[in-house]
C-alpha positions as CSV (number, residue, x, y, z in Angstrom):
1,X,-22.3,-17.8,9.2
2,X,-19.3,-18.2,11.4
3,X,-15.5,-18.0,9.9
4,X,-12.8,-19.2,12.2
5,X,-9.0,-18.1,12.0
6,X,-6.1,-18.5,14.2
7,X,-4.6,-15.4,12.7
8,X,-5.0,-11.5,12.8
9,X,-8.4,-9.8,12.4
10,X,-7.6,-8.3,9.3
11,X,-10.2,-10.6,7.7
12,X,-12.8,-8.5,10.0
13,X,-12.4,-5.6,7.7
14,X,-14.1,-7.3,4.9
15,X,-16.7,-9.0,6.8
16,X,-17.8,-5.7,8.8
17,X,-18.1,-3.9,5.4
18,X,-20.6,-6.2,4.0
19,X,-22.3,-6.7,7.0
20,X,-22.9,-3.0,7.2
21,X,-24.7,-3.6,3.9
22,X,-26.8,-6.3,5.1
23,X,-24.7,-9.6,4.8
24,X,-24.9,-11.7,1.7
25,X,-28.3,-13.5,1.0
26,X,-29.7,-12.7,4.3
27,X,-26.4,-13.8,6.5
28,X,-24.1,-12.0,8.2
29,X,-20.5,-13.0,8.8
30,X,-19.0,-13.5,12.4
31,X,-15.2,-14.0,12.9
32,X,-14.3,-16.3,15.6
33,X,-10.5,-15.9,16.5
34,X,-8.0,-18.0,18.9
35,X,-4.6,-17.5,19.3
36,X,-2.2,-20.7,18.9
37,X,1.0,-18.9,20.0
38,X,2.6,-20.3,16.7
39,X,2.7,-23.3,18.4
40,X,1.7,-26.7,15.9
41,X,-0.2,-28.7,18.8
42,X,-1.9,-25.6,19.8
43,X,-3.0,-24.7,16.1
44,X,-4.4,-28.6,16.1
45,X,-5.9,-28.1,20.0
46,X,-7.6,-24.7,19.2
47,X,-8.9,-25.7,16.1
48,X,-10.4,-29.1,17.7
49,X,-12.1,-26.7,20.2
50,X,-13.4,-24.2,17.9
51,X,-14.8,-26.3,15.7
52,X,-16.7,-28.2,18.3
53,X,-17.9,-25.1,20.0
54,X,-18.6,-22.5,17.3
55,X,-19.2,-24.8,14.2
56,X,-17.5,-22.6,11.6
57,X,-18.5,-22.7,8.1
58,X,-15.0,-22.1,7.0
59,X,-11.3,-21.8,8.4
60,X,-9.3,-18.7,7.4
61,X,-5.9,-16.8,8.2
62,X,-3.7,-19.7,9.6
63,X,-0.1,-19.1,9.4
64,X,3.4,-21.3,9.9
65,X,4.5,-24.4,8.0
66,X,4.6,-26.5,10.7
67,X,1.5,-25.4,11.9
68,X,-0.4,-25.9,8.8
69,X,1.4,-29.5,8.3
70,X,-0.1,-30.3,12.2
71,X,-3.5,-29.6,10.9
72,X,-3.5,-31.4,8.0
73,X,-1.8,-34.3,9.8
74,X,-4.7,-34.0,12.3
75,X,-7.4,-34.7,9.7
76,X,-9.7,-31.9,10.8
77,X,-10.2,-30.5,7.5
78,X,-11.3,-34.2,6.1
79,X,-13.3,-35.2,9.2
80,X,-15.1,-32.2,9.3
81,X,-15.4,-31.2,5.3
82,X,-13.8,-27.8,6.0
83,X,-12.0,-25.5,3.5
84,X,-9.1,-23.3,4.8
85,X,-9.1,-20.1,3.1
86,X,-6.0,-18.1,3.1
87,X,-2.7,-19.2,4.7
88,X,0.9,-18.1,5.0
89,X,3.7,-20.9,4.9
90,X,7.8,-20.4,4.4
91,X,7.4,-23.7,2.5
92,X,4.8,-25.6,0.0
93,X,2.3,-27.2,1.4
94,X,1.4,-30.7,-0.5
95,X,-2.0,-29.8,-2.6
96,X,-5.3,-30.7,-0.5
97,X,-8.5,-30.2,-2.0
98,X,-9.6,-28.2,1.0
99,X,-6.6,-25.9,0.9
100,X,-7.5,-22.5,-1.0
101,X,-5.0,-19.9,-0.7
102,X,-5.6,-16.2,-1.9
103,X,-1.9,-15.7,-3.0
104,X,1.0,-16.7,-5.2
105,X,2.9,-19.4,-3.7
106,X,6.8,-19.7,-3.2
107,X,7.2,-21.2,-6.6
108,X,6.0,-17.9,-8.3
109,X,8.3,-15.7,-6.0
110,X,11.1,-17.4,-6.7
111,X,10.5,-17.4,-10.6
112,X,9.9,-13.5,-10.4
113,X,13.2,-13.0,-8.0
114,X,15.5,-15.4,-10.0
115,X,14.1,-13.7,-13.5
116,X,14.7,-10.4,-12.1
117,X,18.6,-11.3,-11.0
118,X,19.0,-12.9,-14.2
119,X,18.4,-9.5,-16.1
120,X,21.4,-7.9,-13.8
121,X,23.5,-10.6,-14.9
122,X,23.4,-12.3,-11.3
123,X,24.0,-15.9,-11.4
124,X,25.9,-17.0,-8.6
125,X,23.3,-17.0,-5.8
126,X,22.7,-18.2,-2.1
127,X,19.5,-19.7,-0.5
128,X,18.1,-19.2,3.0
129,X,15.3,-21.4,4.0
130,X,13.7,-23.3,6.7
131,X,15.1,-26.7,7.6
132,X,13.0,-29.4,5.7
133,X,11.7,-27.4,3.2
134,X,12.8,-29.9,0.4
135,X,9.9,-28.4,-1.9
136,X,11.4,-25.0,-1.5
137,X,14.7,-25.8,-2.4
138,X,13.7,-27.8,-5.4
139,X,11.7,-24.9,-6.8
140,X,14.6,-22.8,-6.2
141,X,16.7,-24.9,-8.1
142,X,14.2,-25.1,-11.0
143,X,13.7,-21.5,-11.0
144,X,17.4,-20.8,-10.9
145,X,17.9,-23.5,-13.9
146,X,15.3,-21.1,-15.8
147,X,16.9,-18.3,-15.3
148,X,20.7,-19.6,-16.2
149,X,21.5,-19.1,-12.6
150,X,22.8,-21.6,-9.6
151,X,23.0,-21.6,-6.0
152,X,26.5,-21.8,-4.8
153,X,25.7,-22.0,-1.2
154,X,22.3,-23.0,0.8
155,X,21.8,-22.6,4.3
156,X,18.8,-23.8,6.5
157,X,17.7,-22.8,10.0
158,X,15.6,-24.6,12.7
159,X,12.0,-23.1,13.0
160,X,12.8,-22.0,16.6
161,X,16.4,-21.1,16.4
162,X,17.1,-17.6,17.2
163,X,20.9,-17.2,16.2
164,X,21.9,-15.7,12.7
165,X,25.3,-16.4,13.3
166,X,26.1,-19.8,11.9
167,X,24.2,-18.8,8.8
168,X,25.8,-15.5,8.0
169,X,29.1,-17.4,8.5
170,X,28.2,-19.7,5.8
171,X,27.4,-17.3,3.3
172,X,30.5,-15.0,4.3
173,X,32.7,-18.4,3.6
174,X,31.0,-19.0,0.2
175,X,29.9,-15.8,-0.9
176,X,27.3,-15.6,-3.6
177,X,26.5,-12.4,-5.3
178,X,22.8,-12.4,-4.2
179,X,21.2,-13.9,-1.0
180,X,17.5,-15.3,-1.6
181,X,15.8,-15.5,1.8
182,X,12.7,-17.8,2.2
183,X,12.1,-17.4,5.8
184,X,10.0,-15.6,8.3
185,X,10.2,-12.0,9.4
186,X,12.0,-13.0,12.5
187,X,15.0,-14.9,10.8
188,X,15.0,-12.6,7.7
189,X,15.7,-9.6,10.3
190,X,18.1,-11.3,12.4
191,X,20.2,-12.4,9.2
192,X,20.3,-9.1,7.7
193,X,21.5,-7.2,10.7
194,X,24.2,-9.4,11.6
195,X,25.0,-10.1,7.8
196,X,25.4,-6.0,7.2
197,X,27.1,-5.8,10.6
198,X,29.8,-8.3,9.4
199,X,30.2,-6.8,6.0
200,X,28.4,-9.3,3.9
201,X,28.1,-7.8,0.1
202,X,25.9,-9.8,-1.7
203,X,22.2,-8.3,-2.8
204,X,19.4,-9.2,-0.5
205,X,16.3,-10.7,-1.8
206,X,13.5,-11.7,0.5
207,X,10.0,-13.4,-0.1
208,X,7.0,-11.9,0.8
209,X,6.6,-13.6,4.2
210,X,9.2,-11.8,5.6
211,X,6.7,-8.7,6.1
212,X,8.5,-5.6,5.1
213,X,6.8,-3.6,8.1
214,X,8.2,-6.3,10.3
215,X,11.5,-5.6,8.9
216,X,11.3,-1.9,9.1
217,X,10.3,-2.3,12.6
218,X,13.5,-3.8,13.4
219,X,16.0,-2.7,11.3
220,X,17.4,1.0,10.5
221,X,17.5,2.8,7.3
222,X,21.2,1.5,6.4
223,X,20.2,-2.1,6.9
224,X,17.3,-2.1,4.9
225,X,18.5,0.0,2.1
226,X,19.0,-2.0,-1.2
227,X,16.8,-5.0,0.1
228,X,14.5,-6.3,-2.5
229,X,11.3,-8.0,-1.3
230,X,8.7,-9.9,-3.4
231,X,5.2,-9.0,-2.8
232,X,2.0,-10.9,-3.7
233,X,-0.7,-8.4,-2.9
234,X,-1.2,-4.9,-4.7
235,X,0.6,-2.2,-2.6
236,X,-1.7,-1.1,0.4
237,X,-0.1,2.4,0.6
238,X,-1.0,3.4,-3.2
239,X,-4.7,3.5,-4.6
240,X,-3.7,2.7,-8.2
241,X,-6.3,-0.2,-8.6
242,X,-9.9,-0.8,-7.8
243,X,-9.1,-3.2,-5.0
244,X,-6.4,-1.2,-3.7
245,X,-8.9,2.0,-3.5
246,X,-11.6,-0.1,-1.7
247,X,-9.0,-1.1,0.6
248,X,-8.0,2.2,1.6
249,X,-11.7,3.5,2.0
250,X,-12.7,0.6,4.3
251,X,-10.0,0.8,6.5
252,X,-10.3,4.9,6.6
253,X,-14.3,3.7,7.5
254,X,-13.2,1.6,10.4
255,X,-11.0,3.9,12.0
256,X,-8.2,1.3,12.5
257,X,-5.9,2.1,15.6
258,X,-2.7,0.3,13.6
259,X,-1.2,1.0,10.2
260,X,-1.9,-0.6,7.3
261,X,0.3,-3.1,5.8
262,X,0.7,-5.9,3.0
263,X,-0.4,-8.8,5.7
264,X,-3.6,-6.5,6.1
265,X,-4.1,-6.4,2.6
266,X,-3.6,-10.1,2.0
267,X,-6.4,-10.9,4.9
268,X,-8.8,-8.6,3.4
269,X,-8.4,-10.5,0.0
270,X,-9.1,-13.6,1.9
271,X,-12.3,-12.1,3.4
272,X,-13.3,-10.9,0.0
273,X,-12.8,-14.2,-1.3
274,X,-15.0,-16.1,1.4
275,X,-17.7,-13.5,1.0
276,X,-18.0,-14.1,-2.7
277,X,-18.0,-17.9,-2.2
278,X,-21.1,-17.5,0.2
279,X,-22.7,-15.2,-2.5
280,X,-22.8,-18.1,-5.0
281,X,-24.1,-20.4,-2.5
282,X,-27.9,-18.9,-1.7
283,X,-29.5,-18.4,1.4
284,X,-28.4,-21.7,3.0
285,X,-24.4,-22.1,2.7
286,X,-22.8,-25.3,3.9
287,X,-19.4,-26.7,4.1
288,X,-19.9,-28.7,1.2
289,X,-21.2,-25.9,-1.0
290,X,-18.6,-23.7,0.4
291,X,-15.8,-25.9,-1.0
292,X,-17.9,-26.4,-4.3
293,X,-18.3,-22.8,-4.5
294,X,-14.2,-21.9,-3.8
295,X,-13.6,-25.0,-6.5
296,X,-15.8,-23.1,-9.3
297,X,-14.1,-20.1,-8.8
298,X,-12.4,-19.0,-11.6
299,X,-10.6,-15.6,-12.5
300,X,-12.7,-13.9,-9.6
301,X,-11.7,-10.2,-10.5
302,X,-11.3,-8.5,-7.1
303,X,-10.4,-4.9,-9.0
304,X,-6.7,-5.4,-10.3
305,X,-6.2,-8.7,-8.5
306,X,-7.7,-12.2,-10.0
307,X,-8.2,-15.4,-7.9
308,X,-8.9,-18.9,-9.1
309,X,-8.6,-22.4,-8.2
310,X,-8.0,-25.6,-10.2
311,X,-7.6,-29.2,-9.1
312,X,-3.9,-29.6,-8.2
313,X,-3.2,-25.9,-7.9
314,X,-4.3,-24.4,-4.4
315,X,-2.5,-20.9,-5.0
316,X,-5.3,-18.9,-6.0
317,X,-3.2,-15.8,-7.6
318,X,-0.3,-15.4,-9.7
319,X,0.6,-11.6,-8.7
320,X,3.9,-11.1,-7.7
321,X,6.0,-7.9,-7.9
322,X,9.2,-6.6,-6.1
323,X,9.7,-3.6,-3.7
324,X,12.9,-2.5,-3.4
325,X,13.9,-0.2,-0.3
326,X,15.6,2.9,-1.0
327,X,17.9,5.2,0.5
328,X,15.5,7.0,2.4
329,X,13.9,3.5,3.8
330,X,11.0,3.6,1.4
331,X,9.3,1.3,-0.5
332,X,9.7,2.0,-4.4
333,X,8.4,-0.6,-7.2
């Protein structure tokens, strides 16, 4: 069975592992990849091409708010009756019966972050978000309201923006006690770098899509110190759950030439969910039975990480925990 992705190959860890054991119900998995260069038009073009040429059973590993919006608008999922399992956005996409995410959504992350801030007595907040992400702003306001806090300053950035100067200036002019950044890794890193350089004193909180590994590659220890990041998968560097131990064993067996990361863990989880959905279909899986199997997946336990779907809720997990960067640049939870 073929799985199509425009994202990274961390899904392959799960597929290669099960293929070595003979596959599922007599079927093995083939991962077909394409690079959309993070361009929405290319996402649609590459998807159309691969659907026509490769006839995948399911899509997986898409990334980017505009990319996912373009894919939904193209009608490909509906026309081809193709489920999409696992995607990353800085927004909150509309509920769609063919979308199946394996992580908590931004609402859950915002709730966790604002609840944590409330325990610290921090109530004057700032929000950094992508332009046009109205659902994120609404979710942030709702989460802050429950925590008896409020956003005193909001600043948005264009998806193709490369300058953090205006964003930093806005938060320095109306300084909050803490800033929550719902932004991609590039924007988050640029903002933290400039904000620290210009003397910004607010505590900094990032959502999971900023990618702690990407931030650590660009920023120094002093800039990263004290930054809190919400995480939507178990820590890939610890083996304190069955899923984490299995992930460690699989990465070791595959002798990866790249460091492990939270992104890889998320991709591995998506692969495991697809494998389980295929297992539930018997020897002749189809696109329709794949969707049905995913919709019927309720509280599937991967070993300390549960995934389940229901109508109107396409985020399959509620798992959120917080990581803080210590003064030595280490991840603490």
